[in-house]
C-alpha positions in Angstrom: -12.6 63.3 -66.7 -14.1 67.0 -66.6 -16.9 68.8 -68.5 -17.5 68.1 -72.3 -14.8 69.2 -74.3 -12.0 69.9 -72.5 -10.1 67.5 -74.6 -10.7 64.0 -72.2 -10.4 62.0 -75.4 -7.5 64.2 -76.9 -5.1 63.9 -73.3 -6.3 60.1 -73.5 -4.8 59.9 -77.1 -1.8 61.4 -76.2 -1.2 59.9 -73.4 -1.8 56.6 -75.1 1.3 57.9 -77.5 3.3 58.9 -75.4 3.9 55.8 -73.3 3.9 53.5 -76.7 6.5 55.9 -77.5 9.1 55.1 -74.2 8.0 51.3 -74.2 4.9 51.0 -72.0 2.6 48.7 -71.8 -0.4 50.9 -72.6 -4.4 50.5 -73.3 -7.1 52.5 -74.3 -10.9 51.7 -72.1 -14.0 53.8 -72.7 -16.4 54.3 -70.1 -19.0 56.7 -72.8 -21.5 54.9 -73.8 -22.1 57.8 -76.3 -18.5 58.0 -77.9 -18.4 57.8 -81.3 -14.7 57.6 -82.2 -11.6 57.1 -81.1 -8.0 57.9 -82.1 -7.1 54.3 -80.9 -9.6 51.2 -80.3 -9.9 51.2 -76.9 -9.4 47.6 -75.5 -12.4 47.8 -73.2 -15.5 49.7 -74.4 -18.7 50.0 -72.6 -20.7 49.9 -75.6 -19.7 46.3 -76.1 -21.8 46.1 -72.8 -24.1 48.9 -73.7 -25.3 52.0 -75.5 -26.5 55.3 -74.9 -28.2 54.8 -78.8 -29.9 51.7 -77.9 -31.0 52.9 -74.2 -32.6 56.1 -75.8 -34.8 54.4 -78.7 -35.7 51.9 -76.1 -36.1 53.1 -72.8 -37.4 56.7 -74.9 -34.6 58.5 -72.4 -33.2 61.3 -72.9 -28.5 61.6 -73.4 -28.3 62.6 -69.6 -30.7 59.9 -68.4 -30.0 57.4 -70.8 -26.2 58.1 -70.0 -26.8 57.6 -66.2 -29.3 54.4 -66.3 -25.6 52.8 -68.9 -23.4 53.4 -65.8 -25.8 52.1 -63.7 -26.1 49.3 -65.6 -22.6 48.6 -66.2 -22.5 49.0 -62.1 -25.2 45.9 -62.1 -22.6 43.9 -64.2 -19.3 44.3 -63.0 -19.0 41.0 -63.7 -18.2 41.6 -67.2 -16.0 44.6 -66.3 -14.3 42.6 -63.7 -13.8 39.6 -67.0 -12.0 42.3 -69.6 -10.3 44.0 -67.1 -8.4 39.9 -66.2 -6.2 40.5 -69.0 -5.0 43.3 -68.5 -4.4 43.2 -64.6 -0.3 44.1 -65.3 -1.2 46.7 -67.5 -1.3 50.4 -68.2 -5.3 51.6 -68.3 -6.2 54.9 -69.4 -9.4 55.8 -68.7 -12.1 57.9 -70.8 -14.6 59.1 -69.3 -18.2 60.9 -69.7 -18.4 64.6 -69.9 -21.9 64.9 -68.0 -20.3 66.7 -64.5 -23.4 65.3 -62.4 -21.9 61.7 -62.4 -18.4 63.3 -60.8 -20.4 65.7 -58.2 -24.3 64.3 -57.7 -24.5 61.0 -58.3 -22.0 58.4 -56.9 -21.8 56.4 -60.2 -18.2 57.0 -60.8 -17.6 57.0 -57.1 -18.8 53.1 -56.8 -16.9 52.2 -60.8 -13.4 53.6 -58.5 -14.7 51.2 -55.8 -15.4 48.3 -58.2 -12.1 48.6 -59.7 -10.0 49.1 -56.2 -11.3 46.2 -54.8 -9.5 44.7 -58.1 -6.7 45.7 -56.8 -6.0 48.8 -59.5 -4.5 51.8 -58.6 -6.2 55.0 -60.2 -5.5 58.9 -60.0 -8.6 61.1 -61.1 -7.3 63.5 -64.0 -9.5 66.4 -63.9 -9.3 69.0 -67.0 -10.6 72.1 -67.8 -10.1 74.2 -70.3 -8.0 76.7 -70.5 -9.3 79.1 -73.1 -12.6 78.7 -70.6 -10.5 80.0 -67.1 -10.8 84.0 -68.6 -11.6 85.5 -65.6 -11.8 85.2 -61.1 -15.1 83.9 -61.4 -14.9 81.4 -64.1 -11.9 80.2 -62.7 -14.2 79.7 -59.1 -16.8 77.9 -60.5 -13.5 75.5 -62.5 -12.2 75.3 -58.9 -14.9 74.6 -57.3 -16.2 71.4 -60.2 -12.6 70.5 -59.3 -13.2 70.8 -55.5 -16.4 68.8 -55.9 -15.3 65.4 -57.9 -11.7 65.3 -55.9 -14.1 64.8 -53.0 -16.4 62.4 -54.0 -14.5 60.3 -55.8 -12.0 60.3 -52.9 -9.0 59.4 -55.7 -5.3 61.0 -55.8 -6.4 63.8 -57.9 -4.4 66.0 -60.3 -6.2 69.0 -62.3 -5.2 70.2 -65.8 -5.7 73.5 -68.1 -6.3 71.8 -71.6 -5.3 73.3 -74.6 -2.9 75.4 -73.7 -1.7 74.8 -77.0 -4.0 77.3 -78.6 -3.5 80.0 -76.4 -1.2 82.4 -77.6 1.8 83.8 -75.1 0.6 86.0 -73.6 -3.1 84.8 -72.4 -0.5 81.6 -71.3 1.2 83.8 -69.3 -2.4 85.1 -68.1 -3.5 82.3 -67.0 0.1 81.2 -65.0 -1.7 83.1 -61.9 -3.3 80.2 -61.6 -2.0 77.1 -61.6 -1.1 77.8 -58.2 -3.1 81.0 -57.1 -2.5 83.0 -54.6 -5.7 83.4 -52.2 -5.4 87.0 -51.4 -4.9 87.9 -55.0 -7.2 86.1 -55.6 -10.0 87.7 -53.9 -8.4 91.3 -54.6 -8.7 90.6 -58.0 -12.2 89.1 -57.7 -14.1 92.5 -55.6 -12.1 94.5 -58.2 -14.5 93.7 -60.8 -17.6 92.7 -58.9 -20.5 94.4 -57.0 -19.9 94.5 -53.0 -22.4 92.7 -52.8 -20.5 90.2 -53.1 -17.3 90.8 -51.5 -18.0 88.1 -48.6 -19.1 85.3 -51.0 -16.1 85.6 -52.7 -13.8 85.9 -49.6 -15.8 82.7 -48.4 -15.4 81.0 -51.8 -11.4 81.7 -51.5 -11.4 80.2 -47.9 -12.4 77.2 -49.2 -9.8 76.8 -51.4 -7.3 77.8 -49.7 -8.4 75.8 -47.1 -7.8 72.5 -48.6 -4.9 73.4 -50.2 -5.6 70.9 -52.9 -6.9 72.6 -56.0 -3.8 73.6 -57.9 -3.8 73.0 -61.9 -1.1 71.5 -64.2 -1.1 73.0 -68.2 -1.2 70.5 -71.1 0.5 71.3 -74.0 -0.6 69.0 -76.4 2.5 70.2 -79.0 4.9 70.3 -75.9 6.8 67.1 -74.9 7.6 68.6 -71.5 4.8 69.4 -70.8 3.3 66.0 -71.5 6.1 64.0 -69.5 5.3 65.8 -66.4 1.3 65.3 -66.3 2.6 61.8 -66.8 5.0 62.2 -63.7 2.6 63.4 -61.8 0.2 60.7 -62.0 2.6 57.9 -61.6 3.7 60.0 -58.8 0.4 59.6 -56.8 0.2 55.7 -58.5 3.5 54.8 -57.2 3.8 53.6 -60.9 8.1 53.3 -61.0 7.9 51.4 -57.4 6.0 48.3 -58.4 8.1 48.1 -61.6 10.5 44.9 -61.6 12.5 44.0 -64.5 11.9 42.9 -67.4 14.2 40.4 -69.6 15.7 42.0 -72.2 14.4 40.7 -75.8 16.8 38.0 -77.2 18.6 39.9 -80.2 17.8 37.7 -83.8 21.6 37.5 -85.5 21.8 36.7 -89.4 23.7 33.7 -90.1 25.1 35.6 -92.9 27.5 37.7 -92.3 
């Protein structure tokens, strides 16, 4: 999840490829009724139930209102989702979510969907993406952190923050962003105050104090061209889900030998 344009679909495709390469049974689930194309065909797709295009055409809604209507329609038809999920109750699902940030911060829609999934005995981890190119200075970092924190508090599920598109940055820029991975509160305050009007200094102090008090907002870098970066993020997601603890030994596949040697 995360704002539009942060690379959510690219993240999903990257993780799908990685999971398949390591032999994990994985499926893509699409919750974006406005999505147009995917690198991997979704095994479960909200567009089979309702599409944003149909809602806008028939009900004359705008894009944002139509999207909210679609997800509320899904909530009123959770039996459809439960039936779709029944085929994958032992598999690893990667859920591609819409990019409208208000779904995670202003409306309880995604929270209710998470609650429904948990009642179906699915374990959930939220991965919140922020575009690394957006984090150019402290003020933008503050905005990104507060949106991530708002989603984390609203959903109340295990949560990981990711800085996406690190592969599009040069080495110097990547090094500059390292200070935001697990930021020092005092350095954030000093840096912000050095470039802002003094009337905002007390506000900066309070924002940094809020970030520090929660002590849960840190970021992991995602470079889709670096296998170690992908593996590290997947490992943190697995730990949040306690994925490995529930895995049972599987019987090895029978090896077929040729009759003739």
